[in-house]
C-alpha positions in Angstrom: 0.0 0.0 0.0 1.5 3.4 -1.0 0.8 7.0 0.1 -0.3 9.7 -2.2 0.3 13.5 -1.7 -3.2 15.0 -2.6 -1.7 18.5 -2.8 0.2 17.7 -6.0 -1.9 17.7 -9.2 -2.2 14.4 -11.0 0.3 13.9 -13.9 0.8 11.3 -16.5 4.0 9.9 -15.1 3.6 6.4 -13.8 4.0 5.7 -10.1 7.2 4.1 -8.9 7.0 0.6 -7.7 5.9 0.1 -4.1 9.4 -1.1 -3.0 11.0 2.1 -4.5 8.6 4.7 -3.2 10.6 7.7 -1.7 8.5 7.7 1.5 8.9 4.0 2.2 11.9 2.3 3.6 12.4 -1.4 4.1 14.7 -3.0 6.5 16.2 -6.2 5.1 16.5 -7.8 8.5 14.9 -11.1 8.4 15.0 -11.4 4.6 17.8 -14.0 4.7 15.5 -16.8 5.7 16.5 -16.8 9.4 13.4 -15.0 10.6 13.5 -11.8 12.7 11.9 -8.4 12.4 11.1 -6.6 9.1 10.1 -2.9 9.2 7.4 -1.6 6.9 7.8 2.1 7.6 6.0 5.1 6.0 7.3 8.6 6.6 5.1 10.7 8.9 4.3 14.2 7.9 1.6 15.1 10.5 0.5 14.0 14.0 3.7 12.3 15.1 6.0 12.4 18.1 9.8 11.8 18.1 10.7 9.2 20.8 14.4 8.4 21.6 15.6 4.8 21.6 16.9 5.5 25.1 13.2 5.5 26.2 11.7 3.0 23.7 14.5 0.4 24.5 15.1 1.3 28.1 16.6 -1.7 29.8 15.1 -1.0 33.3 11.7 0.5 32.6 8.6 -1.7 32.4 6.5 -1.8 29.2 3.7 0.1 31.0 6.1 2.9 32.0 7.5 3.2 28.5 4.0 3.3 27.0 2.9 6.0 29.5 6.0 8.0 28.7 5.3 7.8 25.0 1.6 8.8 25.6 2.6 11.7 27.9 5.2 13.0 25.4 2.5 13.0 22.7 0.1 15.2 24.6 -0.1 19.0 24.2 1.0 21.4 27.0 -1.6 21.8 29.7 -3.1 18.3 29.3 -4.0 16.5 32.6 -1.7 13.6 33.4 -2.6 12.9 37.0 -3.1 9.3 38.1 -6.9 9.3 38.0 -7.0 10.8 34.5 -4.6 8.2 33.2 -6.4 5.4 35.0 -9.6 6.5 33.2 -7.8 6.4 29.9 -6.0 3.1 30.2 -7.2 -0.3 31.6 -4.3 -1.0 33.9 -5.8 0.6 37.0 -4.6 3.2 39.5 -2.1 1.0 41.4 -0.1 -0.1 38.3 -0.2 3.4 36.7 1.0 5.0 39.9 3.9 2.5 40.0 4.8 3.2 36.4 4.8 7.0 37.0 7.2 6.4 39.9 9.5 4.5 37.5 9.5 7.4 35.1 10.3 9.8 38.0 13.2 7.6 39.2 14.8 7.6 35.7 14.3 11.3 35.0 11.5 11.2 32.4 9.0 12.9 34.7 9.2 15.5 37.4 6.3 16.7 39.6 6.4 20.0 41.4 3.9 21.8 43.7 3.2 25.4 42.9 1.1 28.0 44.5 -1.2 29.8 42.0 -2.9 33.2 42.4 -5.6 32.8 45.0 -3.5 30.7 47.3 -4.4 27.3 45.9 -1.6 24.7 45.4 -1.5 22.7 42.2 0.8 20.0 40.9 2.8 20.7 37.8 4.1 17.7 35.8 7.2 18.2 33.6 7.8 15.6 30.9 11.5 15.2 29.9 11.9 13.6 26.5 15.7 13.2 27.1 16.9 13.2 30.7 20.1 15.0 31.3 19.4 17.7 28.6 18.2 21.2 29.5 15.2 22.6 27.6 14.7 26.4 27.3 13.6 27.9 30.6 13.6 24.5 32.5 16.1 22.9 34.8 18.0 19.8 33.8 15.9 16.6 34.0 18.3 14.4 35.9 18.1 10.6 35.7 19.7 8.8 38.7 21.9 5.9 37.7 20.4 3.8 40.5 17.1 4.0 42.3 17.4 6.0 45.5 17.2 3.7 48.5 14.4 4.4 50.9 15.5 6.0 54.1 15.9 3.7 57.0 13.0 3.7 59.4 14.1 5.0 62.8 13.0 3.2 65.8 10.3 4.9 67.8 11.6 6.4 71.0 9.5 5.9 74.1 7.9 9.1 75.3 9.4 10.9 78.2 7.7 10.0 81.5 5.3 12.6 82.9 6.4 14.8 85.8 5.5 13.5 89.3 2.4 14.9 90.9 1.5 15.3 94.6 -0.7 12.8 96.3 -3.5 13.4 98.9 -2.9 12.4 102.5 -6.2 10.6 102.6 -7.2 9.3 99.1 -10.9 8.8 99.7 -12.8 7.2 96.8 -15.1 10.2 96.6 -12.1 12.6 96.4 -10.5 10.6 93.6 -13.8 10.4 91.7 -14.2 14.2 91.9 -10.6 14.6 90.6 -11.3 12.3 87.7 -14.5 14.2 86.8 -12.6 17.5 86.9 -9.9 16.2 84.5 -12.4 14.7 82.1 -14.3 18.0 81.9 -11.2 20.1 81.0 -11.7 19.4 77.3 -15.0 21.3 77.4 -13.1 24.4 78.5 -10.3 23.9 76.0 -10.4 21.1 73.4 -6.6 21.0 73.4 -6.7 19.5 76.9 -8.1 16.2 75.7 -6.4 13.6 78.0 -6.0 9.8 77.5 -7.1 7.4 80.2 -3.4 6.7 81.1 -2.7 10.5 81.5 -5.8 11.0 83.5 -4.9 8.2 85.9 -1.5 9.8 86.4 -2.9 13.3 87.1 -5.8 12.2 89.4 -3.8 12.1 92.6 -2.4 15.6 92.0 -5.9 17.1 91.5 -7.1 15.2 94.6 -4.3 16.7 96.6 -5.5 20.2 95.6 -9.1 19.4 96.5 -8.0 18.0 99.8 -6.4 21.4 100.6 -9.7 23.2 100.5 -9.3 24.4 96.9 -12.6 24.5 95.0 -13.0 22.6 91.7 -13.4 25.9 89.9 -10.1 27.2 91.3 -8.3 24.0 90.3 -9.7 24.2 86.8 -8.7 27.8 86.5 -5.1 27.0 87.6 -4.8 24.3 85.0 -6.4 26.0 82.0 -5.3 29.7 82.3 -2.4 31.2 80.4 -1.9 28.3 78.0 0.5 28.8 75.1 -1.2 30.4 72.1 -0.3 27.4 69.9 -1.5 25.0 72.5 0.6 22.7 74.8 2.8 20.2 73.0 2.1 17.6 75.7 -1.0 18.6 77.7 -0.6 16.0 80.4 3.0 17.1 81.1 2.0 20.7 81.4 -0.8 19.9 83.8 1.4 17.6 85.9 4.0 20.4 86.1 1.4 22.9 87.3 -0.1 20.5 89.8 3.3 20.0 91.4 4.8 23.5 91.1 1.7 25.5 92.2 0.4 23.2 94.9 -1.2 25.4 97.6 -0.3 25.0 101.3 -2.4 22.7 103.5 -5.0 24.3 105.8 -3.7 25.8 109.1 -3.1 23.4 111.9 -6.3 22.8 113.9 -8.6 23.7 111.1 -10.5 20.6 110.0 -10.2 19.6 106.4 -13.4 20.1 104.4 -15.4 17.0 103.6 -14.7 15.6 100.1 -17.0 17.0 97.4 -20.1 15.1 96.7 -20.0 12.9 93.6 -23.2 12.3 91.6 -24.0 8.7 91.1 -24.2 7.5 87.5 -27.4 6.9 85.7 -28.8 3.4 85.9 -31.8 1.8 84.1 -34.4 0.3 86.4 -34.7 -3.4 86.1 -38.5 -3.2 86.8 -39.8 -0.3 84.7 -36.8 0.7 82.5 -36.8 4.2 83.9 -33.5 6.0 84.4 -32.4 6.8 87.9 -29.2 7.7 89.7 -27.6 5.1 91.9 -24.1 3.7 92.5 -25.1 0.2 91.3 -27.8 -1.2 88.9 -31.1 -2.4 90.3 -34.6 -1.0 91.0 -35.6 2.6 91.2 -37.3 4.0 94.3 -40.8 3.5 93.1 -40.3 -0.1 92.1 -38.6 -0.8 95.5 -41.6 0.7 97.2 -44.0 -1.4 95.2 -42.0 -4.5 96.0 -42.1 -3.8 99.7 -45.9 -3.1 99.5 -46.5 -6.4 97.6 -44.4 -8.3 100.2 
């Protein structure tokens, strides 16, 4: 099959034979009877892309990576070449396409940079390098590392520093410890940055109980713990609270002045086993009305 240039008017001269057409070149490889590849090439005049053999015959790139590089180099400037767009174009899927793009980045055929555009939004700019190691006008050199860069060694996690010691009450009554626990659990409602874990709360409870035991109201303890925090927030909230509980512990009441009774603690809500009504009690069971009915029936 030959090609005809329609822009030239027809003339009487006969066409050259197919194997001598000026736009057709044949490679004789494989004509000797030993098999192999034979090229049947026609010269492109429109819609073509020049691809170097360093890419087409790259010894380390996968076939998918080479194919994606060829496709990307054939696109016009401004075309979208993100992973989702390429996955919608080709059947290989997001995972394989992402791996192929990483291959091209490792060998210098792609470079992705983040840029801030007017309006403050950050976009990703993809630069396609058709010949790594050469500088194009206005662009830095597309470097191709000789070997893939080894991933950085994962450092072992260091154990967090222990929290500072806190004072302890002289008489750790259960009601006192429950009041201290409730106070610490409520700090996050005053400042969301003071959200404490169960382990941190258990460490801080004796310190808060020591303050309550020294006739300091819960409101005063809360103010001492939450006031004048750093504007950016404490890096380790539990460590800051432990330091304040120990460093600013008020003195005990004067000798001879009886210590105030521990603050009352509200019992948790329970569901009545008889009528399913909610009531407050330290343990599950029957509400007051059901207990009265039970005694009346007895």
